[in-house]
Residue, then its C-alpha position, 0 to 999 in steps of 0.5 A: m598401533a595408531s593415536a591421534s590428537n588435535s594437539s601437538f606433543a608440546e601441548w600435552t602437559r595440558t592434559f597430562t600435567d605431570p611433566r615426567l608422566c607426559a614425557a614417559i607417554v610421549d616417549r612410548l608412543t613415539f619409539k620406533g614409530t613414525n609421526i605424521e602431522t598432517g596439520t589439518d583441523s578436527y573435521r568434527l570441530n569444523q562441523t560444530r563450528a559450522s553448525t552453531s554459526 
């Protein structure tokens, strides 16, 4: 399974406001998995910013 987010796991509590729910989701997504943090900005966000400038 693959998932992508522009937010770090620490910021997920903004979306999943219940701390226990957020911890459960992160736990299930990361169990026996590989996390790859690219550290790059969103391509779509960059394109939106460029088109509104």
